[in-house]
Each structure stands twice: as C-alpha cells, then as structure tokens.
VMD Tcl script that draws the C-alpha trace (Angstrom):
set ca {
  {-6.57 2.83 9.11}
  {-6.44 -0.90 9.03}
  {-9.59 -2.81 9.78}
  {-10.12 -3.86 13.37}
  {-7.81 -6.56 14.65}
  {-9.22 -10.05 14.61}
  {-8.84 -11.98 17.90}
  {-6.37 -14.39 16.27}
  {-4.39 -11.74 14.47}
  {-1.37 -9.78 15.74}
  {-1.88 -6.03 15.48}
  {-1.00 -4.86 12.02}
  {-1.72 -5.41 10.92}
  {9.52 19.64 -3.07}
  {10.63 20.13 0.42}
  {13.96 21.55 1.49}
  {16.38 18.98 2.79}
  {19.07 20.02 5.20}
  {22.74 19.41 4.59}
  {22.68 15.90 6.03}
  {20.12 14.89 3.44}
  {21.23 17.15 0.60}
  {24.71 15.66 0.71}
  {23.14 12.26 -0.06}
  {21.32 11.30 -3.22}
  {17.71 11.59 -4.20}
  {15.68 9.10 -6.26}
  {16.79 10.34 -9.69}
  {20.40 9.75 -8.80}
  {19.58 6.46 -7.17}
  {18.23 5.16 -10.45}
  {21.64 5.38 -12.06}
  {23.81 4.39 -9.12}
  {26.12 1.45 -9.59}
  {26.83 0.42 -6.00}
  {24.83 -2.52 -4.67}
  {24.16 -3.94 -1.26}
  {25.74 -7.27 -0.51}
  {23.92 -10.29 0.88}
  {24.12 -11.49 4.45}
  {23.15 -10.40 7.89}
  {23.72 -7.12 9.70}
  {23.09 -7.00 13.42}
  {24.18 -3.89 15.30}
  {25.33 -4.32 18.92}
  {22.37 -4.44 21.27}
  {19.84 -4.65 18.42}
  {17.32 -7.44 19.14}
  {16.69 -7.98 15.42}
  {18.34 -10.23 12.84}
  {17.41 -9.63 9.20}
  {19.05 -12.04 6.75}
  {18.55 -12.40 3.00}
  {19.68 -14.45 0.03}
  {20.24 -12.15 -2.96}
  {23.52 -12.93 -4.76}
  {24.39 -15.39 -7.50}
  {26.47 -17.40 -5.05}
  {23.54 -17.40 -2.62}
  {21.23 -18.91 -5.23}
  {23.86 -21.47 -6.19}
  {24.00 -22.54 -2.55}
  {21.37 -24.36 -0.59}
  {19.52 -27.35 -2.01}
  {17.98 -27.16 -5.45}
  {15.30 -29.27 -7.11}
  {15.04 -27.92 -10.64}
  {15.85 -24.30 -9.71}
  {18.72 -22.55 -11.47}
  {20.64 -19.46 -10.41}
  {20.56 -16.54 -12.85}
  {23.58 -14.17 -12.93}
  {23.52 -10.50 -13.85}
  {23.07 -7.09 -12.28}
  {20.15 -8.49 -10.30}
  {20.85 -12.18 -9.68}
  {17.92 -14.45 -9.06}
  {16.43 -17.93 -8.96}
  {14.06 -19.39 -11.53}
  {12.79 -22.70 -12.84}
  {15.44 -24.51 -14.84}
  {13.70 -27.85 -15.20}
  {10.53 -28.89 -13.45}
  {11.11 -31.25 -10.52}
  {7.56 -32.57 -10.68}
  {3.87 -31.81 -10.96}
  {1.25 -31.23 -8.30}
  {-2.40 -30.30 -8.03}
  {-3.43 -27.21 -6.08}
  {-7.00 -26.48 -5.09}
  {-7.38 -22.76 -4.52}
  {-9.35 -22.39 -1.25}
  {-10.78 -19.08 -2.40}
  {-12.11 -20.17 -5.79}
  {-12.45 -23.94 -5.36}
  {-10.60 -24.39 -8.64}
  {-8.13 -27.27 -8.90}
  {-5.27 -26.97 -11.38}
  {-2.09 -28.90 -12.13}
  {1.23 -27.08 -11.89}
  {4.83 -27.90 -12.62}
  {7.16 -26.90 -9.82}
  {10.81 -26.51 -8.86}
  {12.15 -25.92 -5.36}
  {15.06 -24.21 -3.61}
  {15.85 -24.64 0.07}
  {18.19 -22.23 1.77}
  {21.11 -23.20 3.95}
  {20.45 -23.07 7.67}
  {20.65 -19.52 9.01}
  {21.57 -19.36 12.68}
  {19.94 -16.32 14.20}
  {22.31 -13.86 15.85}
  {19.27 -13.02 17.98}
  {17.30 -16.16 18.96}
  {13.79 -15.11 18.06}
  {10.27 -15.08 19.41}
  {8.97 -13.85 16.04}
  {10.01 -14.23 12.40}
  {8.57 -12.51 9.32}
  {9.68 -13.59 5.84}
  {9.63 -11.30 2.80}
  {10.55 -11.70 -0.86}
  {10.99 -9.80 -4.13}
  {9.92 -11.57 -7.30}
  {8.46 -11.43 -10.79}
  {5.58 -13.82 -11.47}
  {4.32 -13.56 -15.05}
  {0.83 -14.81 -15.82}
  {0.76 -18.59 -15.48}
  {3.16 -18.68 -12.51}
  {3.18 -18.22 -8.74}
  {5.31 -19.08 -5.71}
  {5.18 -20.33 -2.16}
  {7.51 -19.47 0.73}
  {7.90 -21.78 3.73}
  {9.91 -21.68 6.93}
  {11.22 -24.47 9.12}
  {13.09 -23.64 12.28}
  {15.02 -25.27 15.07}
  {14.11 -24.27 18.60}
  {16.62 -23.42 21.32}
  {16.02 -26.90 22.80}
  {17.16 -28.59 19.57}
  {13.75 -29.69 18.28}
  {12.31 -28.63 14.94}
  {9.16 -26.87 13.81}
  {7.11 -28.22 10.92}
  {7.41 -26.61 7.53}
  {5.18 -23.55 7.88}
  {3.69 -21.77 4.86}
  {4.54 -18.06 5.09}
  {2.64 -17.12 1.95}
  {1.32 -18.23 -1.43}
  {1.82 -15.32 -3.75}
  {1.44 -14.05 -7.28}
  {1.74 -10.49 -8.51}
  {-1.58 -10.90 -10.35}
  {-4.80 -12.57 -9.30}
  {-5.76 -14.51 -12.41}
  {-4.00 -17.81 -11.58}
  {-4.34 -18.10 -7.81}
  {-5.66 -15.84 -5.11}
  {-2.65 -14.74 -3.05}
  {-3.12 -15.99 0.45}
  {-1.77 -16.57 3.89}
  {-2.56 -19.92 5.54}
  {-4.36 -20.17 8.87}
  {-4.38 -22.95 11.48}
  {-0.65 -23.71 11.39}
  {0.77 -24.65 14.79}
  {2.75 -27.36 16.54}
  {1.57 -26.38 20.02}
  {4.72 -24.37 20.64}
  {4.61 -21.82 17.85}
  {1.92 -20.51 15.52}
  {1.69 -18.66 12.22}
  {-0.42 -15.52 12.62}
  {-1.13 -14.55 9.01}
  {2.40 -13.42 8.05}
  {4.25 -13.89 11.35}
  {5.83 -16.91 13.03}
  {5.48 -16.49 16.81}
  {6.56 -18.59 19.77}
  {3.37 -19.26 21.71}
  {4.76 -18.54 25.19}
  {7.95 -16.49 25.18}
  {8.01 -16.49 29.01}
  {9.16 -20.14 28.94}
  {12.46 -19.02 27.40}
  {11.82 -21.00 24.21}
  {13.23 -19.28 21.16}
  {13.85 -20.04 17.49}
  {17.60 -20.55 17.18}
  {17.84 -21.06 13.41}
  {15.74 -21.51 10.32}
  {15.68 -22.45 6.66}
  {13.43 -20.97 3.99}
  {11.99 -23.10 1.21}
  {10.95 -21.50 -2.06}
  {8.68 -23.39 -4.46}
  {8.16 -21.96 -7.93}
  {5.10 -23.00 -9.96}
  {4.21 -22.69 -13.66}
  {1.65 -23.89 -16.16}
  {2.72 -27.38 -17.31}
  {4.40 -27.68 -20.67}
  {5.48 -24.04 -20.80}
  {8.83 -22.30 -20.38}
  {7.32 -19.75 -18.03}
  {9.01 -19.12 -14.71}
  {8.84 -16.88 -11.70}
  {12.11 -15.08 -10.92}
  {13.02 -14.36 -7.30}
  {15.69 -11.75 -6.55}
  {15.51 -11.51 -2.78}
  {14.33 -13.95 -0.15}
  {14.86 -13.19 3.51}
  {13.43 -13.08 6.99}
  {13.51 -10.87 10.03}
  {13.85 -12.62 13.38}
  {13.44 -10.63 16.57}
  {13.15 -10.86 20.32}
  {11.64 -7.54 21.40}
  {11.08 -7.31 25.16}
  {7.56 -6.73 26.41}
  {7.22 -3.02 27.18}
  {4.61 -0.31 27.43}
  {7.19 2.47 27.05}
  {10.53 2.68 25.25}
  {13.66 4.78 25.81}
  {13.59 8.19 24.20}
  {16.08 8.99 21.46}
  {17.68 12.39 21.01}
  {17.02 14.36 17.80}
  {19.94 14.20 15.39}
  {18.63 15.39 12.02}
  {16.08 17.66 10.44}
  {14.89 17.64 6.86}
  {12.14 16.32 4.65}
  {11.87 14.10 1.59}
  {9.51 14.97 -1.28}
  {7.23 11.94 -1.12}
  {3.88 11.94 -2.96}
  {0.80 12.30 -0.74}
  {-2.23 10.04 -1.01}
  {-5.26 9.76 1.23}
  {-6.95 6.43 1.83}
  {-10.08 8.20 3.05}
  {-11.10 9.53 -0.38}
  {-11.47 5.89 -1.44}
  {-14.19 4.98 1.07}
  {-16.71 2.64 -0.49}
  {-14.57 1.84 -3.53}
  {-14.14 -1.86 -4.32}
  {-15.47 -3.17 -0.99}
  {-14.37 -6.69 -1.97}
  {-10.87 -5.54 -1.02}
  {-11.27 -5.10 2.72}
  {-14.38 -2.92 2.63}
  {-12.87 -0.13 0.56}
  {-10.46 2.71 1.26}
  {-11.12 3.11 4.96}
  {-8.84 0.12 5.56}
  {-6.25 0.83 2.87}
  {-3.50 2.44 4.95}
  {-0.91 -0.17 3.98}
  {-1.28 -0.11 0.18}
  {-1.76 3.67 0.21}
  {1.50 4.10 2.11}
  {3.20 1.62 -0.21}
  {2.05 3.52 -3.29}
  {3.47 6.78 -1.93}
  {6.98 5.37 -1.63}
  {6.76 3.36 -4.85}
  {6.13 6.60 -6.72}
  {8.85 8.39 -4.76}
  {11.28 5.87 -6.26}
  {9.83 6.41 -9.74}
  {7.41 3.49 -9.94}
  {4.48 4.21 -12.24}
  {1.44 2.28 -13.40}
  {0.36 2.43 -17.03}
  {-3.05 3.45 -18.32}
  {-3.57 -0.16 -19.33}
  {-2.81 -1.42 -15.82}
  {-5.29 1.06 -14.38}
  {-8.00 0.49 -16.99}
  {-10.04 -1.71 -14.62}
  {-10.51 1.17 -12.15}
  {-13.64 3.33 -12.41}
  {-12.42 6.43 -14.31}
  {-14.34 8.70 -11.94}
  {-12.10 7.70 -9.03}
  {-9.21 9.95 -8.05}
  {-5.78 8.38 -7.55}
  {-6.66 5.05 -9.23}
  {-3.19 3.77 -8.40}
  {-4.30 3.44 -4.77}
  {-7.21 1.20 -5.79}
  {-4.72 -0.83 -7.81}
  {-2.37 -1.19 -4.86}
  {-5.23 -2.39 -2.66}
  {-6.25 -5.07 -5.15}
  {-2.72 -6.33 -5.64}
  {-1.76 -6.47 -1.96}
  {-5.00 -8.12 -0.86}
  {-4.67 -11.33 1.15}
  {-7.72 -13.47 0.48}
  {-7.41 -15.44 3.72}
  {-6.77 -12.47 6.03}
  {-9.37 -10.58 4.00}
  {-7.30 -7.43 4.17}
  {-4.58 -5.39 2.50}
  {-2.32 -5.27 5.56}
  {-0.25 -8.41 5.00}
  {3.26 -7.06 5.53}
  {5.20 -9.32 3.10}
  {2.52 -8.95 0.42}
  {2.98 -5.17 0.48}
  {6.75 -5.52 0.19}
  {6.35 -8.01 -2.66}
  {3.98 -5.65 -4.47}
  {6.47 -2.78 -4.20}
  {9.21 -4.97 -5.65}
  {7.15 -5.68 -8.78}
  {8.08 -2.16 -9.93}
  {11.32 -1.90 -11.90}
  {14.31 -0.87 -9.86}
  {12.76 -1.30 -6.42}
  {13.51 -3.85 -3.74}
  {11.67 -4.15 -0.45}
  {11.93 -5.81 2.97}
  {9.95 -6.12 6.17}
  {12.03 -5.61 9.30}
  {12.03 -3.97 12.72}
  {13.96 -0.85 13.68}
  {15.24 0.13 17.11}
  {14.53 3.85 17.41}
  {13.79 7.08 15.59}
  {17.57 7.39 15.21}
  {17.31 4.54 12.70}
  {14.67 6.44 10.76}
  {16.86 9.57 10.81}
  {19.73 7.52 9.38}
  {17.52 6.36 6.51}
  {16.03 9.78 5.79}
  {19.54 11.26 5.70}
  {20.29 8.82 2.86}
  {17.06 9.73 1.05}
  {15.12 6.63 2.13}
  {11.61 7.11 3.58}
  {10.02 4.32 5.59}
  {6.58 2.90 6.38}
  {5.90 2.28 10.06}
  {3.17 0.24 11.73}
  {1.63 1.38 15.01}
  {-1.51 1.26 17.15}
  {-2.73 3.90 19.61}
  {-5.58 5.70 21.33}
  {-6.62 9.11 19.99}
  {-5.17 10.67 23.15}
  {-1.75 9.09 22.56}
  {-0.86 10.84 19.30}
  {-1.52 14.57 19.38}
  {-2.98 15.87 16.13}
  {-3.99 12.51 14.68}
  {-7.65 12.92 15.60}
  {-8.29 9.17 15.67}
  {-7.31 5.98 17.43}
  {-6.53 2.66 15.78}
  {-5.77 -0.97 16.49}
  {-3.32 -0.96 13.61}
  {-2.24 1.67 11.11}
  {0.54 2.27 8.57}
  {1.99 5.66 7.71}
  {5.06 6.96 5.88}
  {7.86 8.75 7.72}
  {9.36 11.35 5.37}
  {11.42 13.59 7.66}
  {11.98 15.43 10.91}
  {11.48 19.01 12.07}
  {14.23 21.14 13.61}
  {12.91 20.07 17.03}
  {13.11 16.39 16.09}
  {9.39 15.82 15.64}
  {8.25 13.31 13.03}
  {6.99 14.45 9.63}
  {4.68 11.74 8.32}
  {2.49 11.24 5.30}
  {-0.53 9.86 7.14}
  {-3.03 8.28 4.73}
  {-5.80 8.54 7.37}
  {-6.43 12.10 6.23}
  {-9.49 13.65 4.57}
  {-7.66 14.69 1.39}
  {-4.33 14.31 -0.36}
  {-3.46 17.88 0.65}
  {-3.99 17.06 4.34}
  {-1.79 13.94 4.35}
  {1.36 15.67 5.58}
  {1.34 15.70 9.37}
  {3.81 16.59 12.13}
  {3.68 14.31 15.19}
  {5.44 14.78 18.50}
  {8.65 12.78 18.57}
  {8.19 11.17 21.96}
  {4.60 10.14 21.30}
  {5.34 8.70 17.88}
  {8.41 6.79 19.02}
  {6.54 5.15 21.88}
  {3.43 4.06 19.98}
  {5.59 2.59 17.20}
  {8.20 0.74 19.27}
  {6.22 -0.61 22.21}
  {4.96 -4.18 22.29}
  {2.20 -3.67 24.88}
  {-0.52 -1.04 25.18}
  {-3.92 -0.43 26.73}
  {-7.04 -0.17 24.61}
  {-9.97 2.16 25.27}
  {-11.41 -0.37 27.74}
  {-8.19 -0.68 29.71}
  {-7.37 -4.12 28.33}
  {-3.80 -5.01 27.46}
  {-3.22 -5.33 23.73}
  {-0.16 -5.90 21.59}
  {1.98 -3.35 19.76}
  {4.10 -3.89 16.69}
  {7.52 -3.39 18.30}
  {8.99 -1.22 15.55}
  {7.79 -3.01 12.41}
  {8.80 -1.19 9.26}
  {8.60 -1.62 5.49}
  {11.72 -0.42 3.70}
  {11.56 0.14 -0.06}
  {14.81 1.19 -1.73}
  {16.62 1.00 -5.08}
  {17.61 -2.35 -6.52}
  {21.06 -0.78 -6.95}
  {21.45 1.56 -3.99}
  {24.19 4.13 -3.77}
  {27.09 3.61 -1.40}
  {25.49 6.08 1.00}
  {22.18 4.26 0.87}
  {23.83 0.87 1.34}
  {25.66 2.21 4.38}
  {22.43 3.54 5.89}
  {20.62 0.27 5.26}
  {23.45 -1.74 6.81}
  {23.37 0.58 9.84}
  {19.75 -0.46 10.48}
  {20.41 -4.14 9.88}
  {19.43 -4.53 6.21}
  {21.81 -5.73 3.52}
}
mol new
graphics top color blue
foreach p $ca { graphics top sphere $p radius 0.5 }
foreach p [lrange $ca 0 end-1] q [lrange $ca 1 end] { graphics top cylinder $p $q radius 0.2 }
display resetview
C-alpha cells in the first residue's frame, strides 16, 4: 500500500484467455507488430476525460522551438539540436549547484474537449547520464485568464545528476499543483481550465553532444463529478492475462530511504509486473546495487527509480509511467477511465492496467486491509464479471492473484468521495489508471486504446 496521505496531497497517491482475448495478440506478437497509434486526442461521447499527446514527427516540428530538433523514424522524438543557453540549477535535495546547457520546446495550445478541474501530464523519454528534463504546464481558464507556468516534474531516468522531483508550493490562488496534479482550487465556482500548453526543457552537461530524447509528451484533463457511488457496468468479457506476480510486502524494511521500504511500494511493484509482461528486463549489472539476498531485486530497482524526492514516495503517477517507458518497446500514459467496461476493452486486446483506489477494509471483500491510496494491476475478469487483480499488498508472490467483487472494485476505483474510518469525507481517485503498452501497438491494441481515449 502507499504510505498514508499527507494533508496537502491528493489520494494516490499462463492463464487461459477466452475467445475475445485469444483472438487478439499477446506480448510476443506485439513486439513485432507494425501498426502504430497516431497522435491527437480521443474523447468518447459522455466521457469527462481528455487525453492528448504529441508523439509524431509533425508534432515535434510544430509548436515553438528553442534549440530542439525533431527526430524522424519509427519512434519520432525531440532532442537537443543546439543549446539555446545555459543556466544554473541548485538541486534542493543535495544542495549541489551545477551549470547546464538547455533547449526548449513549447507545444501548440491544446483546447480541452472537456474543460478540466484537474490535469496530469506524463512523458516517455530517454535521459542518458549527464542529461535530464523538466515539464511545465500553462493553462487558460474558462474566464480567459492564464495560469503561471507550473512545473509538473523534474525528471531523469537515473539519480546521479539530479534527484527527480515534484515541486511544492505552486499556486496562483485559483489552482494548485499537488505533487503531480494540477487542480482548480474550488470547482464549485464553475472555474475550469479551458486549454493548456506544455513546455519541455531538455538539459545536458555543457560542451557535450549528449541529449535527452522525448517520444511522447501529453496530459490528461478531466472533470469528474463529485460522487460517493458510481453507476454499475454490466459484465461483457471473461479471461485472464498472464502477468508476472510480485509482492511488495516481502520487501518490508529494504532500502527505507525510498519511502520506508516495501510496505509503500505498491506503485513500482505494479509497474514492474506490467513492464515484465511486455518483455522488459533488467540486467545483472543494473541490479548489482541490490543486496543479493533480496528476492525480486527488480522491485527494489523500480522503487529507487520511481522515487520522488520531494513527495518522499514512489507513488508519483507520471514518474512511474516515465520509468516504464525507459524499457525498450514500451510506452506509457497516465489517464482516467470511465468504467470496468474500459478495462474489459483493454484486457480483450491483451493490455493489462494499473488502477489507483482507496477504501476501508469492509469495502473490498477479500482484501483484508484498508488504505488511503493503493495501486494494483487488473489482469482479467471471471465468468461472473468479477475483477482478477494482481494485488501487490499480498504476503507472497504466490498470493498476489486476487479476485475482487465487480461492484465493490468499480466503486472504490471510480468514486471521487469516500468516508474514512472516522467518518470524515476524503477524496477518491476518480478512475486514475496507468496504461503501459507497446511502442508499436497492433491494430487491435490501437483500436482498444482509442476506445478508452488514448492515442
């Protein structure tokens, strides 16, 4: 489970597959597929979510560039062409000041199909040693005024150059950044974010030809109504994907500098399950820093390399997606889904998903615990429509596979309001989901992703 929610933090923070799944493709086939998802925005009728991304060569050639060049190929991207300038950065977590060359790309304005109360950015990138990146957002409110430029994350795949970090204390009195989420302060006023731009700054060691490469930059805007309960969906599919099983609990006490050890590692543990489902593997050299007596060292690795040094936790949503995308052939986004029907659509195409939810022990039969924020991996559905999940809050890898009642699971995942054990109203995640999928998805996978608003 994730560590307890801070007051200022939104709540996190070889199976048989039936015909509907078997007629799709599994990971091995996905690795050689040639179809690719196109850029843009997909918003289904009635869906209060707008996910938009810049991914194509023409996307990267658009916008405003300061030293950034577009890179063509099977996976187009943006990288430093010529430095636009130099700047000093003092790392707040080490106190070290260093000089960096930088280049910058600013997206065109994206007008939200759903004027939003919340926005979460996410990105897929390669940052070799000696490089890092920053993502910012600036929006226009529904009354025509603008937000400041908000920092949505300072990120590197490694931790030798900077400590990846969110930035606290960002507000204009009308909206605030809560770790990884832009939120309108008082949605009851009717104020919404009508449009936004993203600004990407790429940094490198001066005098070198090093560069980060960014393949996907996007954001999910949403306006989920406040609700304690959500409409029930009808079962439409049964089947199960063969996703590796890892327990966070067997890592208790390991590397407490990363959010007090495994007890709080639900997010990176879930991420590692799906990374390996898609064929992502860590080398012995990459894992050499982990105590050799520890089982599943890849989970320790995932915790270290998703850790947000400001939030002091591994549950930063975009940082988990960015970590997943460091593995060859994987891309990743953070979005919201509308119902378990969406998850069935994805599973039918061979795509598992990571969901974020919070609940009392009495609200999820068979869990045996309650949590203020927890991530688990949805891998399939029973013949009755119940949810098959790899729940990392399990005592062993063998115990990770769980079956949860459909109605209970759907409600705790999709609601935005809930009561805690003391009867106080708390927030829910409103359907937040990590989606990790092939860099070159099959036509079937692309269709499923588009159906849930991701392209």
